[in-house]
C-alpha positions as CSV (number, residue, x, y, z in Angstrom):
1,M,8.7,0.8,47.1
2,R,9.4,2.8,44.0
3,I,8.1,1.8,40.8
4,N,10.9,1.5,38.1
5,F,9.1,3.1,35.2
6,W,11.8,2.2,32.6
7,Y,12.1,-1.3,33.7
8,I,8.4,-2.1,33.6
9,S,7.7,0.1,30.4
10,S,10.6,-2.2,28.6
11,L,9.2,-5.3,30.0
12,I,5.8,-4.7,28.9
13,I,6.8,-3.8,25.6
14,S,9.0,-6.7,25.1
15,L,6.1,-9.1,26.5
16,F,3.4,-7.7,23.9
17,V,5.5,-8.2,21.0
18,I,6.2,-11.9,22.2
19,I,2.7,-12.4,22.4
20,P,1.9,-13.7,18.7
21,I,5.1,-16.2,19.0
22,L,3.8,-17.8,22.1
23,T,0.0,-18.0,20.6
24,V,1.4,-20.0,17.6
25,F,3.3,-22.3,19.9
26,S,0.4,-22.6,22.5
27,S,-2.3,-23.3,19.8
28,F,-0.4,-25.8,17.8
29,F,-2.4,-28.7,19.8
30,D,-5.7,-27.1,19.5
31,N,-8.4,-29.2,17.9
32,T,-9.1,-28.3,14.1
33,S,-11.7,-29.4,11.7
34,N,-11.8,-32.2,9.2
35,Y,-9.6,-29.5,6.7
36,F,-6.9,-30.6,8.7
37,Q,-7.0,-34.1,7.8
38,V,-8.0,-33.7,4.1
39,L,-5.0,-31.2,3.5
40,K,-2.8,-33.5,5.4
41,D,-3.5,-36.4,2.9
42,T,-3.4,-34.3,-0.1
43,F,-1.4,-30.8,-0.2
44,L,0.5,-30.6,2.8
45,I,3.8,-31.9,1.3
46,E,3.0,-29.8,-1.7
47,Y,2.7,-26.5,0.7
48,I,6.1,-27.6,2.2
49,S,8.0,-28.8,-1.1
50,N,6.8,-25.6,-3.1
51,S,7.9,-23.2,-0.2
52,L,11.6,-25.0,-0.2
53,I,11.8,-24.8,-4.1
54,L,10.7,-21.3,-4.0
55,L,13.3,-20.3,-1.0
56,V,16.2,-22.1,-2.9
57,C,15.6,-20.5,-6.4
58,V,15.3,-17.2,-5.1
59,L,18.4,-17.4,-2.8
60,I,20.5,-18.5,-5.9
61,L,19.1,-15.8,-8.1
62,T,19.3,-13.0,-5.5
63,F,23.0,-14.1,-4.4
64,L,24.2,-14.0,-8.2
65,I,22.2,-10.8,-8.8
66,G,22.9,-8.9,-5.7
67,T,26.7,-10.0,-5.2
68,G,27.5,-9.3,-8.9
69,S,26.1,-5.8,-9.1
70,A,27.6,-5.4,-5.7
71,Y,31.0,-6.3,-6.6
72,L,31.0,-4.4,-10.0
73,V,29.9,-0.8,-8.3
74,S,32.5,-1.1,-5.4
75,F,35.6,-2.4,-7.4
76,F,35.3,-0.9,-10.8
77,N,34.8,2.4,-12.4
78,F,32.7,2.4,-15.6
79,P,29.9,4.5,-17.3
80,F,27.3,5.5,-14.8
81,S,28.6,3.4,-11.8
82,N,27.8,6.1,-9.7
83,F,24.3,6.3,-10.8
84,F,23.8,2.5,-10.5
85,K,25.3,2.8,-6.9
86,W,22.1,4.0,-5.8
87,A,19.8,3.2,-8.6
88,L,19.9,-0.6,-7.9
89,I,17.9,-0.2,-4.6
90,L,15.0,1.1,-6.4
91,S,13.8,-2.3,-6.8
92,F,12.5,-2.2,-3.1
93,A,10.1,0.3,-4.3
94,V,8.3,-2.7,-6.3
95,P,6.7,-5.2,-4.0
96,P,6.7,-8.8,-5.4
97,Y,3.0,-8.9,-5.8
98,I,3.4,-5.6,-8.1
99,Y,6.1,-7.3,-10.2
100,A,4.0,-10.4,-10.5
101,Y,1.2,-8.3,-12.0
102,S,3.7,-6.5,-14.5
103,L,4.9,-9.7,-15.6
104,T,2.0,-11.5,-16.4
105,A,0.5,-8.2,-17.9
106,F,3.6,-8.2,-20.3
107,F,4.1,-11.7,-21.3
108,E,0.1,-12.9,-21.2
109,N,-1.7,-13.9,-24.6
110,Y,-2.2,-10.2,-26.1
111,G,-0.4,-8.5,-23.6
112,T,2.0,-5.7,-23.9
113,A,4.6,-7.9,-25.6
114,Y,1.8,-8.8,-28.2
115,T,1.1,-5.2,-28.7
116,I,4.6,-4.2,-29.2
117,L,5.3,-6.9,-31.8
118,K,2.1,-6.2,-33.5
119,N,3.1,-2.6,-34.0
120,L,6.4,-3.4,-35.2
121,F,5.6,-6.5,-37.4
122,G,2.0,-6.3,-38.5
123,E,-0.7,-8.5,-37.5
124,G,0.6,-12.4,-36.8
125,N,0.4,-15.3,-34.5
126,Y,2.7,-14.1,-32.0
127,N,1.3,-15.6,-28.6
128,Q,3.0,-19.0,-29.5
129,S,6.4,-17.2,-29.7
130,I,6.1,-15.1,-26.5
131,P,7.3,-17.0,-23.4
132,K,4.9,-17.4,-20.5
133,F,6.1,-16.4,-16.8
134,D,3.8,-17.9,-14.6
135,G,3.5,-20.3,-11.7
136,L,6.7,-21.4,-9.8
137,L,9.0,-19.6,-12.3
138,G,7.0,-16.2,-12.2
139,A,7.0,-16.3,-8.4
140,V,10.7,-17.0,-8.2
141,L,11.6,-13.8,-10.7
142,S,9.1,-11.5,-9.1
143,I,10.4,-12.3,-5.5
144,S,14.1,-12.2,-6.6
145,F,14.0,-8.9,-8.5
146,S,12.1,-7.2,-5.9
147,L,14.4,-8.5,-2.9
148,Y,17.9,-8.7,-4.1
149,A,18.7,-5.4,-3.2
150,Y,19.0,-6.7,0.4
151,V,22.2,-8.7,-0.7
152,Y,23.4,-5.8,-2.6
153,I,23.1,-3.1,0.1
154,L,25.1,-5.6,2.7
155,A,27.5,-6.7,0.3
156,R,28.4,-3.6,-1.0
157,A,28.8,-2.1,2.5
158,S,31.3,-5.1,3.3
159,F,33.1,-4.7,-0.1
160,L,33.4,-0.7,0.7
161,Y,35.5,-1.7,3.8
162,Q,37.8,-4.4,2.4
163,S,41.4,-2.8,2.3
164,Q,43.5,-2.5,-0.7
165,N,46.2,-4.3,1.3
166,I,44.3,-7.8,0.9
167,I,43.5,-7.2,-2.9
168,D,47.2,-6.3,-3.4
169,L,48.3,-9.4,-1.8
170,G,46.0,-11.5,-4.0
171,K,47.8,-9.7,-6.8
172,N,51.2,-10.4,-5.4
173,L,50.3,-14.1,-5.5
174,G,49.5,-14.2,-8.9
175,F,45.8,-14.3,-8.4
176,T,43.6,-13.3,-11.6
177,S,40.6,-10.8,-10.7
178,L,38.2,-14.0,-10.8
179,K,40.3,-16.0,-8.3
180,A,40.7,-12.9,-6.4
181,L,37.0,-12.7,-6.3
182,Y,36.0,-16.2,-4.8
183,S,39.2,-16.6,-2.8
184,I,39.7,-13.4,-0.9
185,I,36.7,-11.0,-1.5
186,L,33.7,-13.0,-1.2
187,P,35.1,-14.8,1.8
188,A,35.8,-11.6,3.6
189,A,32.3,-10.5,2.7
190,R,30.3,-13.7,3.7
191,P,28.9,-12.9,6.9
192,A,27.4,-9.6,5.1
193,I,26.2,-11.9,2.2
194,V,24.7,-14.5,4.5
195,A,22.9,-11.9,6.4
196,G,21.1,-10.2,3.2
197,L,20.4,-13.8,1.9
198,S,18.7,-14.8,5.4
199,L,16.5,-11.6,5.2
200,V,15.6,-12.7,1.7
201,A,14.7,-16.0,2.9
202,M,12.6,-14.6,5.6
203,E,11.0,-12.7,3.0
204,T,10.4,-15.2,0.7
205,L,8.8,-17.6,3.1
206,A,6.6,-14.7,4.5
207,E,5.5,-13.6,0.8
208,F,1.9,-14.0,0.0
209,G,0.6,-11.5,-2.8
210,A,3.0,-13.0,-5.5
211,V,2.5,-16.8,-4.9
212,D,-1.3,-16.1,-4.3
213,F,-1.7,-14.1,-7.7
214,F,0.6,-17.4,-9.4
215,S,-1.7,-19.9,-7.6
216,I,1.2,-21.7,-5.9
217,N,0.3,-23.7,-2.9
218,T,3.0,-22.6,-0.1
219,L,2.5,-22.3,3.7
220,T,2.0,-18.6,3.6
221,T,-1.3,-19.3,1.3
222,G,-2.1,-22.2,3.1
223,I,-2.5,-20.2,6.4
224,Y,-4.5,-17.5,4.6
225,N,-7.0,-20.3,3.3
226,S,-7.3,-22.0,6.5
227,W,-8.4,-19.3,8.3
228,I,-10.5,-17.0,5.3
229,A,-11.7,-20.1,3.1
230,F,-12.3,-22.8,5.9
231,D,-12.7,-20.6,9.2
232,D,-10.1,-22.9,10.8
233,L,-8.2,-20.8,13.1
234,A,-6.6,-23.7,15.0
235,F,-5.1,-25.4,11.7
236,A,-4.0,-22.1,10.3
237,N,-1.9,-21.8,13.6
238,R,-0.6,-25.4,12.9
239,L,0.7,-24.4,9.6
240,S,1.9,-21.2,11.1
241,F,4.1,-23.5,13.6
242,F,5.6,-25.1,10.7
243,L,6.6,-22.1,8.9
244,L,8.0,-20.5,12.2
245,L,10.3,-23.6,12.4
246,F,11.9,-22.6,8.9
247,I,11.9,-18.8,10.0
248,F,13.7,-19.5,13.3
249,A,16.1,-21.8,11.6
250,L,17.1,-19.1,9.3
251,F,17.1,-16.3,12.2
252,I,19.6,-18.4,14.3
253,L,21.8,-19.0,11.0
254,E,22.0,-15.3,10.5
255,N,22.8,-14.6,14.3
256,L,25.6,-17.1,14.2
257,S,26.7,-15.8,11.1
258,R,27.1,-12.2,12.4
259,K,28.3,-13.4,15.8
260,N,32.0,-12.7,15.0
261,A,31.3,-11.0,11.6
262,K,34.2,-8.8,10.4
263,Y,33.6,-6.5,7.4
264,H,37.2,-5.4,7.2
265,F,40.5,-7.1,7.9
266,N,42.9,-6.0,10.4
267,T,46.4,-5.7,9.0
268,K,49.6,-4.5,10.4
269,A,49.5,-2.0,7.3
270,G,46.2,-0.6,8.5
271,F,43.3,0.4,6.1
272,K,43.9,1.5,2.9
273,Q,41.5,2.7,0.7
274,K,40.6,0.8,-2.4
275,E,41.7,1.7,-5.8
276,K,38.6,1.4,-8.3
277,I,39.9,0.1,-11.6
278,Q,38.8,1.7,-14.6
279,L,36.9,-0.4,-17.1
280,L,37.1,1.0,-20.8
281,G,35.9,-0.3,-24.2
282,K,34.5,-3.8,-24.4
283,K,34.6,-4.7,-20.4
284,G,33.3,-1.0,-19.5
285,F,30.3,-1.9,-21.7
286,L,29.7,-5.1,-20.3
287,A,29.7,-3.8,-16.8
288,F,27.3,-1.1,-17.8
289,S,25.2,-3.5,-19.5
290,F,24.8,-6.0,-16.6
291,C,23.8,-3.2,-14.3
292,F,21.4,-1.4,-16.5
293,L,19.9,-4.7,-17.3
294,I,19.2,-5.4,-13.7
295,F,18.1,-1.8,-13.2
296,F,15.9,-2.3,-16.0
297,L,14.1,-5.8,-15.0
298,S,13.7,-4.7,-11.1
299,F,12.5,-1.2,-11.7
300,L,12.2,0.3,-15.2
301,F,10.0,-2.9,-16.4
302,P,7.2,-2.9,-13.6
303,L,7.3,1.0,-13.4
304,S,6.9,1.2,-17.4
305,Q,4.3,-1.7,-17.2
306,M,2.1,0.1,-14.7
307,M,2.3,3.5,-16.5
308,Y,1.4,1.8,-19.8
309,W,-1.7,0.2,-18.3
310,T,-2.5,3.7,-16.7
311,I,-2.1,5.7,-19.8
312,K,-4.0,3.2,-22.0
313,F,-7.0,3.1,-19.8
314,P,-7.2,6.5,-18.1
315,E,-10.8,5.6,-16.9
316,N,-9.2,3.5,-14.3
317,L,-7.3,6.5,-12.8
318,F,-10.4,8.9,-12.7
319,D,-12.5,5.6,-11.1
320,L,-9.6,5.4,-8.4
321,N,-10.4,7.7,-5.3
322,A,-6.5,8.2,-4.8
323,L,-7.0,10.9,-2.3
324,D,-8.8,8.5,0.2
325,L,-6.4,5.8,-0.5
326,L,-3.4,8.3,0.0
327,T,-5.1,9.6,3.2
328,N,-5.8,5.8,4.3
329,T,-2.3,4.9,3.8
330,L,-0.7,8.0,5.3
331,Y,-3.0,7.6,8.6
332,L,-1.7,4.1,9.1
333,V,2.0,5.2,8.4
334,T,1.8,8.0,10.8
335,L,0.2,6.5,13.7
336,S,2.4,3.1,13.1
337,T,5.7,5.0,13.1
338,L,4.9,7.3,16.2
339,M,4.0,4.4,18.1
340,L,7.2,2.7,16.9
341,I,9.3,5.5,17.6
342,I,8.3,6.1,20.9
343,F,8.1,2.8,22.1
344,G,11.3,1.7,20.5
345,L,12.8,4.7,22.3
346,V,11.5,3.8,25.8
347,S,12.5,0.3,25.5
348,N,16.1,1.0,24.3
349,Y,16.5,3.3,27.3
350,G,15.2,0.8,29.7
351,N,17.5,-1.4,28.8
352,R,20.3,1.1,28.9
353,V,19.7,2.2,32.3
354,N,18.7,-1.1,33.9
355,K,21.2,-3.7,32.4
356,N,19.0,-6.6,33.5
357,K,19.6,-10.2,31.9
358,T,16.2,-11.0,31.7
359,L,15.2,-7.8,30.1
360,N,17.9,-8.2,27.4
361,F,16.8,-11.5,26.8
362,L,13.0,-10.8,26.2
363,S,14.1,-7.6,24.2
364,T,16.4,-10.3,22.0
365,L,13.4,-12.5,21.6
366,S,11.0,-9.7,21.0
367,I,13.0,-8.2,17.8
368,S,12.3,-11.5,16.2
369,G,8.8,-10.4,15.1
370,Y,10.1,-9.0,11.8
371,A,11.1,-12.5,10.8
372,I,7.5,-13.8,11.5
373,P,5.3,-13.4,8.1
374,G,2.6,-10.9,8.4
375,V,-0.1,-13.7,7.8
376,I,1.1,-15.5,11.0
377,L,1.1,-12.4,12.9
378,A,-2.5,-11.4,11.9
379,V,-3.9,-15.0,12.6
380,A,-2.0,-15.1,16.0
381,F,-3.0,-11.7,17.0
382,I,-7.1,-12.7,16.2
383,T,-6.3,-15.9,18.0
384,F,-5.1,-14.2,21.2
385,V,-7.6,-11.7,21.3
386,A,-10.3,-14.5,20.8
387,W,-9.0,-16.2,23.7
388,F,-8.4,-13.1,26.0
389,D,-12.2,-12.0,25.2
390,D,-13.6,-15.6,25.8
391,N,-11.9,-16.6,28.6
392,L,-11.4,-13.5,30.6
393,V,-13.3,-10.4,29.4
394,K,-16.7,-12.1,29.3
395,N,-16.1,-14.3,32.4
396,L,-15.8,-11.2,34.2
397,G,-18.9,-9.8,32.7
398,F,-17.3,-7.2,30.6
399,V,-18.3,-6.3,26.8
400,S,-16.7,-8.1,24.1
401,I,-13.5,-6.5,23.1
402,K,-13.2,-8.4,19.8
403,K,-14.4,-5.4,17.6
404,V,-12.2,-3.0,19.4
405,F,-9.1,-5.1,18.0
406,I,-10.2,-7.1,15.2
407,G,-11.3,-5.4,12.0
408,S,-10.1,-1.9,13.2
409,I,-7.4,0.4,12.7
410,L,-6.3,-0.1,16.5
411,G,-5.8,-3.7,15.7
412,L,-4.0,-2.9,12.3
413,V,-1.6,-0.7,14.3
414,L,-0.8,-2.8,17.0
415,V,0.2,-6.0,14.5
416,Y,2.2,-3.4,12.5
417,F,3.9,-2.4,15.7
418,I,4.9,-6.1,16.4
419,R,5.9,-6.6,12.7
420,F,8.1,-3.7,12.3
421,Y,9.3,-3.5,15.9
422,S,12.6,-5.1,15.3
423,L,13.3,-2.3,12.7
424,A,12.6,0.6,15.0
425,Y,14.4,-1.1,17.9
426,N,17.6,-2.0,16.2
427,G,17.7,1.5,14.6
428,I,17.4,3.1,17.7
429,K,19.8,0.7,19.2
430,S,22.5,1.8,16.6
431,G,22.1,5.5,17.4
432,Y,22.2,4.9,21.1
433,E,25.6,2.9,20.7
434,K,27.1,5.8,19.7
435,I,26.2,7.6,22.7
436,N,29.0,7.0,25.4
437,I,27.8,5.7,28.9
438,S,29.9,8.6,30.6
439,V,27.5,11.2,28.9
440,D,24.6,9.9,31.4
441,E,26.9,9.4,34.1
442,S,27.8,13.2,33.7
443,S,24.3,14.3,33.2
444,Y,23.4,12.6,36.5
445,L,26.3,14.4,38.3
446,L,24.9,17.6,37.0
447,G,21.6,16.9,38.8
448,Y,19.6,15.7,35.6
449,S,16.9,12.8,36.4
450,K,17.0,9.8,34.1
451,R,13.6,11.5,32.5
452,K,15.5,14.8,31.7
453,T,18.6,12.9,30.6
454,F,16.1,11.1,28.1
455,M,14.3,14.0,27.0
456,N,16.8,16.8,26.7
457,I,20.2,14.8,25.8
458,H,19.3,11.3,24.2
459,I,16.4,12.2,21.8
460,P,18.3,15.4,20.2
461,F,21.2,13.4,19.7
462,L,19.3,10.7,18.2
463,R,17.3,12.8,16.0
464,N,18.8,11.5,12.5
465,S,18.5,7.9,13.6
466,L,14.8,8.7,14.5
467,L,14.2,10.1,11.0
468,F,15.9,6.8,9.6
469,V,13.6,4.6,11.4
470,G,10.7,6.7,10.4
471,I,11.2,6.7,6.8
472,L,12.0,2.9,6.8
473,V,9.2,1.8,8.8
474,S,6.9,4.0,6.7
475,L,8.5,2.2,3.4
476,E,7.4,-1.2,4.8
477,I,4.2,-0.2,5.9
478,I,3.3,1.3,2.5
479,R,4.2,-2.1,0.9
480,E,2.5,-4.4,3.5
481,L,-0.2,-6.5,2.3
482,P,-1.3,-9.4,4.1
483,I,-1.7,-7.7,7.6
484,T,-3.7,-5.1,5.9
485,L,-5.9,-7.3,4.2
486,I,-6.8,-9.5,7.2
487,L,-7.1,-6.9,9.8
488,R,-8.4,-3.6,8.0
489,P,-12.0,-2.3,8.9
490,F,-14.8,-2.7,6.6
491,N,-14.4,-0.8,3.2
492,F,-11.0,0.7,4.5
493,E,-8.7,0.2,1.5
494,T,-5.0,1.2,0.8
495,F,-2.8,1.2,-2.4
496,A,-1.8,-2.2,-1.6
497,T,-4.9,-3.8,-0.8
498,T,-7.0,-2.1,-3.7
499,A,-4.4,-3.3,-6.3
500,Y,-4.6,-7.0,-4.9
501,I,-8.2,-7.1,-4.8
502,S,-8.3,-5.7,-8.6
503,A,-5.9,-8.3,-9.5
504,S,-7.3,-11.2,-7.6
505,E,-10.6,-10.6,-10.0
506,D,-8.4,-10.7,-13.1
507,L,-8.7,-7.0,-13.6
508,L,-4.7,-5.9,-14.1
509,E,-5.7,-2.9,-15.9
510,A,-7.4,-1.5,-12.6
511,A,-4.4,-3.0,-10.6
512,A,-2.1,-0.6,-12.5
513,V,-3.3,2.8,-11.1
514,P,-3.1,2.1,-7.3
515,S,0.2,-0.1,-7.9
516,L,1.8,2.7,-9.8
517,F,1.1,5.2,-6.9
518,L,2.4,2.8,-4.5
519,I,5.8,2.4,-6.4
520,L,5.9,6.3,-6.9
521,I,5.6,6.9,-3.1
522,A,7.7,4.0,-1.8
523,T,10.6,5.6,-4.5
524,F,10.2,8.8,-2.8
525,F,11.1,7.2,0.5
526,I,13.8,5.0,-0.8
527,I,15.3,8.1,-2.3
528,V,15.3,10.0,1.0
529,T,16.4,6.8,2.8
530,S,19.4,6.3,0.2
531,K,21.8,8.8,2.0
532,Y,21.5,6.7,5.0
533,I,22.0,2.9,3.6
534,L,24.4,4.0,1.1
535,R,26.7,6.0,3.3
536,D,30.2,5.8,1.6
537,N,32.9,7.0,3.9
538,N,35.8,5.9,1.6
539,E,34.6,7.7,-1.7
């Protein structure tokens, strides 16, 4: 019997990615320590309520910022509108935890704001007048200004493909610009906006660095503390179960919203390119001011704060072993990206040539890994390795494998693979959808095997998609904190973990240098990626 390599490979990849999800659910009924009862009687409700409050506030703010800025750059011409079109996505370069450091450093007592006022107006008791952005408010602002670009990009893509015919229809009905916005434009873009908000929601529930810095008790920090502080892996999995329920509810909502999603109207008159409205005078200034304010707050503000601390305390720059941190970061990026691209290709091709319902279902389930917070994946991975080692490896008389996978580069890369498999799989899948199945059939008629078709036809055609996936995954790994923090080998640091450790020790000045490097590297990847995510066929 001939083994179907592509089917078996795709099946194994999908099952491997699903393991953490199954581990969390299977561990729900494990025995926990007394910490569970203590937390249940004290802080559990606070964990859940804080997570929900944070989620609602961030969704409202990202909707207003992301949709508002996307509407302005899509429908109007005003000073520097073409610049803001791509500049507004640079907020991706600033992770929420680094934005939190910047916010605190600027507004804290005797911080940057105090220094500015002192230099301008002389000595004075300015600390009482400077607002303090900490706690839940600080977390909401940090997460919102870091994540609104999800909504901005998807809303703008939807606005771009709305036909001028629909806008003209609104004008003929006597709609004002404001009424046309909420009666025609926003309803047409609803699937895209909901998809963007769903991504924001999943990232918000998964956020660890910012909420931990502001000492907010959420489900994510509870999971981390259960394992690190109380050594209760079972309870960490139990909290993970509750958080997964939120995540899956959002994941289902996002998929339902996209089920019959349209990003343009089909009209009898066909698609008519939008005519951008020229904004002059006061209106043009207001549009420019809004976009510049968002650009400044989301990118220039944290970048300037990190640069200020780096220049003010240059000793931190010389004390930082930037070369080692860069080497470690690029090492992780290279290994993880190659692994994701190779197995993403294999899995996509396996699904393409087999057309098996079971395989398609498992593949669909496996790509939900991106929706699972990194801290859950890390804890679930450790739980599975510990179970596998205790129940199978040791019983068979083999040497323990825990050290091979826990606290090692291999374990770190494997969890990165699970976390970002969805990005690689979907990115490659979108490229595969452009290859007509008749190309494969013609290849087989010419005597090409499936392997030759894959190597000689598909991979060259998918070159741009693979480049895009590589850049996108690299950007995510550079920013990733909880997975790296939990699973990294001893004395193995990246820019993200170095910044976090310094900030957790209340050394914000020292955290500025690795944060600045992280922002600059991420900005480079975003600028390279922007030509893919801001494709503008109609302009």
